[in-house]
C-alpha positions as CSV (number, residue, x, y, z in Angstrom):
1,X,1.4,5.2,22.0
2,X,2.7,5.0,18.4
3,X,0.5,5.1,15.3
4,X,1.3,4.3,11.7
5,X,-0.2,7.0,9.5
6,X,2.6,7.8,7.0
7,X,5.4,5.6,6.0
8,X,7.6,8.4,7.4
9,X,6.4,7.5,10.9
10,X,8.8,4.5,10.7
11,X,12.5,5.0,10.3
12,X,14.6,2.6,8.3
13,X,15.4,0.3,11.3
14,X,11.7,0.1,12.2
15,X,10.7,-0.8,8.7
16,X,13.3,-3.6,8.6
17,X,12.2,-4.8,12.0
18,X,8.7,-5.2,10.7
19,X,9.9,-7.1,7.6
20,X,11.9,-9.4,9.9
21,X,8.7,-10.0,11.9
22,X,6.8,-10.7,8.7
23,X,9.4,-13.3,7.7
24,X,9.0,-15.0,11.1
25,X,5.2,-15.0,10.8
26,X,5.3,-16.5,7.3
27,X,7.2,-19.4,8.8
28,X,4.8,-19.7,11.7
29,X,1.5,-17.9,10.9
30,X,-0.6,-18.9,13.9
31,X,0.7,-17.1,17.0
32,X,-2.2,-16.2,19.4
33,X,-0.2,-13.7,21.4
34,X,-3.0,-11.0,21.5
35,X,-6.0,-13.0,22.7
36,X,-6.7,-10.2,25.2
37,X,-6.9,-7.5,22.5
38,X,-9.6,-6.0,20.4
39,X,-8.8,-4.5,17.0
40,X,-11.4,-2.2,15.3
41,X,-11.2,-2.3,11.5
42,X,-13.3,0.7,10.3
43,X,-13.5,1.1,6.5
44,X,-15.3,4.2,5.2
45,X,-14.2,3.3,1.7
46,X,-14.5,0.0,-0.2
47,X,-11.8,-2.6,0.2
48,X,-11.3,-6.3,-0.3
49,X,-7.6,-7.3,0.2
50,X,-6.6,-4.7,2.7
51,X,-9.6,-5.2,5.0
52,X,-9.5,-9.0,4.9
53,X,-5.8,-9.2,5.3
54,X,-5.9,-7.0,8.4
55,X,-8.7,-9.1,9.8
56,X,-6.8,-12.3,9.0
57,X,-3.6,-10.9,10.6
58,X,-5.5,-9.9,13.7
59,X,-7.2,-13.3,13.9
60,X,-3.9,-15.2,13.5
61,X,-2.5,-13.2,16.4
62,X,-5.5,-14.2,18.5
63,X,-7.1,-10.7,18.6
64,X,-10.9,-10.2,18.3
65,X,-12.0,-8.0,15.4
66,X,-14.9,-5.5,15.4
67,X,-15.8,-2.8,12.9
68,X,-17.6,-2.0,9.7
69,X,-16.9,-2.1,5.9
70,X,-18.8,0.8,4.5
71,X,-19.8,4.4,5.3
72,X,-23.5,3.3,4.9
73,X,-23.1,1.0,8.0
74,X,-22.0,3.9,10.3
75,X,-23.8,6.7,12.2
76,X,-21.9,9.1,9.9
77,X,-24.7,8.3,7.4
78,X,-27.0,9.8,10.0
79,X,-24.9,12.9,10.4
80,X,-22.4,11.9,13.2
81,X,-19.0,13.6,12.9
82,X,-15.8,11.7,12.2
83,X,-14.5,13.0,15.5
84,X,-17.4,11.4,17.5
85,X,-17.1,8.2,15.6
86,X,-13.4,7.9,16.3
87,X,-13.9,8.8,20.0
88,X,-16.5,6.1,20.4
89,X,-14.6,3.4,18.5
90,X,-11.4,4.0,20.5
91,X,-13.5,3.3,23.7
92,X,-14.1,-0.2,22.4
93,X,-10.7,-1.2,21.0
94,X,-7.0,-1.4,21.7
95,X,-6.1,-0.4,18.2
96,X,-7.9,1.1,15.2
97,X,-7.3,0.2,11.5
98,X,-8.9,2.9,9.4
99,X,-9.5,3.6,5.7
100,X,-11.0,6.8,4.6
101,X,-11.6,8.6,1.3
102,X,-10.2,12.0,2.6
103,X,-6.5,12.9,2.6
104,X,-5.4,13.5,6.2
105,X,-8.4,11.7,7.8
106,X,-6.2,9.1,9.4
107,X,-3.8,11.6,10.9
108,X,-6.8,13.5,12.3
109,X,-8.1,10.2,13.8
110,X,-4.7,9.5,15.4
111,X,-4.8,12.9,17.1
112,X,-8.1,12.3,18.8
113,X,-8.2,8.6,19.4
114,X,-7.4,7.0,22.7
115,X,-5.5,4.2,21.1
116,X,-3.0,3.7,18.2
117,X,-4.3,4.1,14.7
118,X,-3.1,2.4,11.5
119,X,-3.8,4.1,8.2
120,X,-5.2,1.6,5.8
121,X,-5.3,4.3,3.1
122,X,-6.5,7.9,3.2
123,X,-7.6,9.3,-0.2
124,X,-4.7,9.8,-2.6
125,X,-2.3,10.5,0.3
126,X,-0.6,7.4,2.0
127,X,-1.0,3.7,2.3
128,X,1.9,2.7,4.6
129,X,1.0,-0.9,5.3
130,X,0.8,-1.6,1.6
131,X,4.3,-0.1,1.3
132,X,5.6,-2.4,4.0
133,X,4.2,-5.5,2.3
134,X,5.5,-4.2,-1.0
135,X,9.0,-3.9,0.6
136,X,8.6,-7.4,2.0
137,X,7.8,-8.7,-1.5
138,X,10.8,-6.9,-3.0
139,X,13.2,-8.2,-0.4
140,X,11.7,-11.8,-0.7
141,X,12.0,-11.9,-4.5
142,X,15.3,-10.0,-4.9
143,X,17.1,-11.0,-1.8
144,X,17.8,-7.3,-0.9
145,X,16.2,-3.8,-0.9
146,X,19.4,-2.1,-2.1
147,X,20.0,-0.6,-5.5
148,X,16.7,-1.6,-7.1
149,X,15.6,-0.3,-10.5
150,X,11.9,0.3,-10.0
151,X,9.5,1.2,-12.8
152,X,6.2,2.6,-11.6
153,X,3.3,2.6,-14.1
154,X,-0.2,4.1,-14.3
155,X,-1.8,6.5,-11.9
156,X,1.1,8.2,-10.3
157,X,-0.8,11.3,-9.4
158,X,-3.5,9.8,-7.2
159,X,-1.7,6.5,-6.4
160,X,-1.1,6.5,-2.7
161,X,0.8,3.2,-2.9
162,X,3.3,4.8,-5.3
163,X,3.7,7.9,-3.0
164,X,4.4,5.8,0.1
165,X,6.7,3.3,-1.7
166,X,9.0,5.8,-3.2
167,X,9.5,7.5,0.2
168,X,10.2,4.2,1.9
169,X,12.6,2.9,-0.8
170,X,14.5,6.2,-0.7
171,X,16.5,4.6,2.2
172,X,17.9,1.9,-0.1
173,X,19.6,3.7,-3.1
174,X,16.9,3.0,-5.7
175,X,16.5,4.2,-9.3
176,X,13.0,5.1,-10.4
177,X,11.3,5.2,-13.8
178,X,7.9,6.8,-13.8
179,X,5.6,5.9,-16.7
180,X,2.2,7.7,-17.0
181,X,0.2,10.0,-19.2
182,X,0.9,13.6,-18.5
183,X,-2.3,14.1,-16.6
184,X,-1.4,11.4,-14.1
185,X,2.3,12.2,-13.7
186,X,4.1,11.9,-10.4
187,X,3.3,15.1,-8.4
188,X,5.9,17.8,-8.0
189,X,6.2,17.3,-4.3
190,X,7.5,13.8,-4.8
191,X,9.9,14.8,-7.5
192,X,11.3,17.4,-5.1
193,X,11.5,14.8,-2.4
194,X,13.7,12.6,-4.7
195,X,15.8,15.6,-5.8
196,X,16.5,16.5,-2.2
197,X,17.9,13.1,-1.6
198,X,19.8,12.9,-5.0
199,X,17.8,9.8,-6.0
200,X,17.8,9.4,-9.8
201,X,14.5,9.1,-11.7
202,X,13.2,9.4,-15.3
203,X,9.8,10.1,-16.6
204,X,8.1,8.5,-19.7
205,X,4.8,8.4,-21.4
206,X,5.0,4.9,-22.7
207,X,6.1,1.5,-21.4
208,X,8.0,0.8,-24.6
209,X,11.7,0.5,-23.7
210,X,11.2,0.7,-20.0
211,X,11.0,-2.9,-18.9
212,X,14.3,-4.5,-20.1
213,X,16.5,-3.1,-17.3
214,X,13.9,-3.1,-14.5
215,X,14.1,-5.2,-11.3
216,X,10.6,-4.3,-10.1
217,X,7.7,-3.4,-12.4
218,X,5.1,-1.7,-10.2
219,X,1.7,-1.5,-12.1
220,X,-1.2,0.5,-10.8
221,X,-4.8,0.9,-12.0
222,X,-6.3,4.2,-13.1
223,X,-8.6,5.0,-10.2
224,X,-12.0,6.1,-11.4
225,X,-13.0,7.2,-7.9
226,X,-10.3,9.9,-7.9
227,X,-11.6,11.7,-11.0
228,X,-14.1,14.5,-10.8
229,X,-14.5,14.5,-14.6
230,X,-15.8,11.2,-16.0
231,X,-14.7,12.2,-19.5
232,X,-11.1,12.6,-18.4
233,X,-11.2,9.1,-16.8
234,X,-12.6,7.6,-20.0
235,X,-9.8,9.2,-22.0
236,X,-6.9,7.8,-19.9
237,X,-8.2,4.6,-18.4
238,X,-6.6,2.2,-20.9
239,X,-3.4,4.1,-21.9
240,X,-1.0,2.0,-19.7
241,X,-1.4,-1.7,-20.0
242,X,1.0,-4.7,-19.8
243,X,0.7,-7.8,-22.1
244,X,2.8,-11.0,-22.0
245,X,4.2,-10.2,-25.4
246,X,6.0,-7.2,-23.8
247,X,8.0,-9.5,-21.4
248,X,10.8,-10.3,-23.8
249,X,14.5,-9.5,-23.2
250,X,13.9,-8.8,-19.5
251,X,16.1,-9.4,-16.5
252,X,15.7,-12.9,-15.0
253,X,14.9,-11.4,-11.6
254,X,12.1,-9.1,-12.9
255,X,9.0,-9.3,-10.8
256,X,5.7,-7.6,-11.5
257,X,3.9,-6.1,-8.5
258,X,0.4,-4.5,-8.3
259,X,-1.5,-3.3,-5.2
260,X,-4.7,-4.6,-6.7
261,X,-7.5,-4.6,-7.7
262,X,-6.5,-5.1,-11.3
263,X,-8.8,-3.8,-14.1
264,X,-7.2,-3.9,-17.6
265,X,-3.7,-2.7,-16.9
266,X,-2.3,-6.2,-16.7
267,X,-3.6,-8.7,-19.2
268,X,-4.6,-12.1,-17.8
269,X,-2.0,-13.8,-20.1
270,X,0.6,-12.3,-17.7
271,X,-0.7,-14.2,-14.7
272,X,1.1,-17.5,-15.4
273,X,4.4,-15.9,-16.3
274,X,7.2,-16.4,-13.8
275,X,7.6,-12.6,-13.5
276,X,4.0,-12.2,-12.1
277,X,4.1,-11.8,-8.4
278,X,1.0,-9.7,-7.5
279,X,-1.1,-12.6,-6.0
280,X,1.8,-13.7,-3.8
281,X,2.3,-10.0,-3.0
282,X,-1.3,-9.8,-1.6
283,X,-0.7,-13.0,0.5
284,X,2.4,-11.3,2.0
285,X,0.1,-8.6,3.3
286,X,-1.2,-10.9,6.1
287,X,2.3,-11.6,7.5
288,X,3.4,-8.0,7.1
289,X,0.4,-6.7,8.9
290,X,0.9,-9.3,11.7
291,X,4.4,-7.7,12.0
292,X,2.9,-4.2,12.2
293,X,0.4,-5.2,14.9
294,X,3.1,-6.9,16.9
295,X,5.5,-3.9,16.7
296,X,2.9,-1.3,17.6
297,X,1.2,-3.3,20.4
298,X,4.6,-3.7,22.1
299,X,5.5,0.0,22.0
């Protein structure tokens, strides 16, 4: 019984296999091969794209979906423990998709559940399925995953999508450029991870001069829900933003990704630019999650 909690739960070959499955499902999205399965989508934290794309992926594969979309809709609001909730849900489903606000909650769930668990985001820790759809988007737009120059912008401290993506792309000889205010810099543990693998990276406090040689510009929002001090959030929330006027003298293959939702970090005048790929990226999530379901169900 295999779960997907961290992107490191998949090796390079497994990740590429899921991407190949996603490509197959994009060509033929309706494949009801799991009409005898029940998938529980339990979201203790708000979500739009992740929850709906998981549910769409399960439906296109023929599975039935049960679950809830907020903490208020659960017995945890009455005082039930997470352990008891997971134990009960795993009685009803063949697989659990879970989002939780606490780091490590998904790993804990996988250790007590009676079925595989997919981490749909746990606090500021990991978001492995977003990483796989990001990789699918990179491969689809660039034709390869190898030797990419990737600029990551915004909330690099709490950004679980950033943390998962840099670990996954470490298999493919990348170069990273991190752009953030000092308070939201990439954590030391991820710098050490890159150093241990001799993966080059640079750190900057402004986007100026960082776009022209980039293949993938990965924008992230400043996550208000991760800040304990509201004043700190107000001070940094608009420091990193991208405008169409900044997209001059760029590489022709440049694509802009964003895990969404977008607030003010990408101006709407970027949306119609050929470099903008974030809405197509979200669409790719359905096919990628179909691939993840298929791989884990067949283990």
